[in-house]
N, C-alpha and C positions, 0 to 999 in steps of 0.2 A: 408249188410256192416254195414248199421244204425241199424240193431235189434242188431249186435253187441257191437257197441258204445254203444246203451241205456245200455245193458247188463251193461257194465263197469264199467257206469257213475252208475248205481244203484249200484252195489257190492260197488265202494269205499265209495258212502255214507254213507251205510248200516256199514262197517267196522270200517268207524271213521279216516281212516286216509287218506291221500289226497295228494300228492307228486306236487308242484306248485315250477317249477324254479330247479330240483332239492333239494329244502330243504323241508323236509318230514312236513307236519300239521295235527295235530289231531280237533278230533272235541270233545267239552267238551259236555257234558248233565249230567243232575240229575233228579233221582228220584222223581217228587216232592210229591207222597204221603206219603211219609216219614216223621218225625220228629228228629230233632237233640237236646239233652239236652244242653243247655249251662251256664254257669258258669261265676258269674260275681264278681267281688272285687275290693276296693278299700281299700286301705290304707289309714291312716292318713298321712297329710302332713307334712312333715320332718321340715322343715325347708322356711322361705320365708325374703326377705329382708327388710320388711316395716311390717312382723309380722301381714299381715290381717288375717294368718289362727287362729290366736291367738285373736282378736278381732271381725272379721265378721262369723255371726250365719251359712248363706254358706257355709263356706269352714271350719269353727270350726267341723259341723256335716256332713260332706261329708262321703255320704255313698252310694251303690250300689241299687238300687231299687227294684230290684228283684237280688236275689243271685243266686237263681237256675228257668230258664226258657225254656219250649219247645217250640221252633220254628218249624215252616213249611220250608221243606229245600227250601222251594220257595224264601225265605227269601236270598238263598246265591244265589240265579240266579244271582244277582245283579256284582259280584264279576267274570264272566264269562265271554268271547268277548258278544259283540251284537249278536244279533240276525237279521239274513236277513227274507226276508218276505217267500221265497219258499225253504229254507232247514235247518232251524234251526240257529243254535250259528256259529259263522263267525269261521273255522277252522284254529288255530294259530298253528304257529313253537314257537321252542324254542328261547327265547330272542323277541319276538314280545309284543309290549303294547299298553295297550287299554284303553281309558277312563272309568269309570265306569259314564255312563252318566245317568242310571236310578239308583235312593238313596233311592229308598222307606226302600228295605230291610237293610240297612247301616242302615237307621234313627232309621227301627226298632229296631236294635242292640242296637245301642247305646243309645235308651232309656232304655236299662234295665242297664244302669249305673246312668244316669238323665235324669229326664222327658224331657227336652227342649233342647235337642240338634240341632244347626245349622249348615247347611254344607254352607250358603253363607259366613256365619263370615263376616256381614256387609259391603262384599264386598271391604273390603282396604286390607284385607291379602292377601295369597296365598290359597283361597280356593279351593276345587278340591278333587280328588280320580282318581287313575292310579292303574292298575294289569298288571303283565307281567306273562310269563307260563314259569318258573324256569326249569322243569324238567320234564320227564313223562319215563315212562315202560308200557309196556302190562295191568300192575295191577293198578297203581298207576299216577296222576297228579298234581302236587305242583303248586300251583298260588302265585306268592309271591304280595302285596300290598300293599298301600301308602296313610292313608283318613288324610284329612285337615278336623278339624269339631273345636267347642267351645259349651258350655252350657250355656242355658240365666239362670241366677240364681236371685235370689230376690234381686236387688238393683244393678246387674250387670251381671258380666260373667268371665266363664274360661276357658282360651283357652290351651290344652295342646300342645305342642312341636310337635306331631304329632300320630296318629296311626298306627303303623308299622304292617302287618300281615302277615299270613301264613294261606292257604286254598287247604288240601289235597284231594283230591278225590277217590275212589275207583271205578276205570273207568267203571267194567264188572255190578258194581251195583245201580253205579249212585248215589252212598251215601257220606256223610262227612264223612272221615274216621280222620283228624284232623284239628280243627280250632282253631286261635289263634288272636285275636287285640289285642294292648297293646300298651302302652303309654312306649315309650322306657326308661330306664335310662339315666340320664343324672345330672352335676353339678346343670343346668338349667333344669327342662322341662314343667315348666308351666306357663303360663301369666296370672293374674286377671287384672279384672277391677272392681272398685267399685265406684257407684258415690256419690257424695256428696248430702245432704241433698235440696240443692236446685235444683238440678239435670240439672242445666245449666255445671256442670262439675266433673271429676272425678280425682281418684288416680290411680296405677298400681303400681301391685307389682309381684316377679314372685322367684319361688321357685323349690324345690324339692319335688316332688310326687315317692314314692317309688314303688309304685303299681297301675295301674289302668288297668284292663283288663274285655277279653270275652274267656273264655275255652271252647273247645266240643273237644270229642274222645280224643285219645291217639298219642302222638308223638313215631315215629318209626323210633328211628336214627339209624337203621340197613336199613333202605330201601333203595335199590338199584335203580337207574335211569337209564336205557339205555343210555338217551340222556340229557343233562344238563349242565346250568353254572353256575360260582360258584356267591354265596350269595353278594358280592359285588359288583360285575358288575351290577346285577338286583338294588340292593340300590343304583348306581351311574345314573342307566336307571330313574330309579324313580325318585330320588333328582332333574335332569335336566329340568324335566315334569313341575316341580312348579318352578322354579328359574333361569331364564333366564342368569343371570351373570355368570352360570357355566360354562356357554361357552367362559368365558375371558381365555385368554392363558395368565394364573397365574405362577408367576416366582418369585423365592425367595428373599428375601431381597437384600442380595448382588448382586446376576443378575442386581435387579432393578437399584440398585445404579451406578454398571458398563454401565449399558444402558443409563443410565443418564447423567453420565461421557462422555460416546462416542456421545449421539448424541446432548449434551449442552441441555438438558433439565432439568426442574424441577421436582420433583417429591409430588404428591400432598397425604399427608397425613391423613387417618381418621383414628381415636381410639372407638373402640364399645368396649362392656361391657358385648357382648352376643354372643352367634353361630347366624350366617347369612340362614344356609340351617334348619332353621327350625321353629315352629312358637311360641318359648317361650318367645319369649321380642320381 
């Protein structure tokens, strides 16, 4: 009986499938011996409130460091579930979220865009990186991730709203089928900080950056996954990890007014001029 149990365990580990509490989990692995050609692109800033991009050289000359670069597949290991000592990467089910703790690979990719990325962000914003298994089939697995980072520039810094990403793994070969990491479009999708000559104070600006992205492989919109959840659900899950106020039970203005009347309580109003759920301002 003991021999049979051990044999079953070995089969489960080798097959890449594991059933825990009725939820099928898979183990994701990569062939570290291969390489991936990654293309980087940055479009000129379209506009900014205080026109830093027309007056400040680092933003005026914002370009990718390397338009094309070959990376070892091991660089992408950071996006996979964390490793366990004995059995490799932790098995995960669709919808599971994990923190990207090891960030050397993420930083290596960001350096293809700009030379001095910083994922600590001075400790005053919402730094970090999280990933989620969105879908899988026998052939492919899709990981969606979100990274917060900034770039240290000469005399200041550039903070994109976020880096939204997708990693599709060819499970049988352990290779990268598709990878994209980009700053999403938005009315405002970056924040800039420029120190004054004295160095004791700084000015800020925000605006629209049409494109800042890393791209590898080919996207296949016809891929059919056996198990999956909507992208909107994954985006919400990742957003909640960065911003605790997302757990507040928000209500519409008219509902808030009605509640205030019923409970005889005042309403405290705060006016903001930018989004709450990213780092663009």
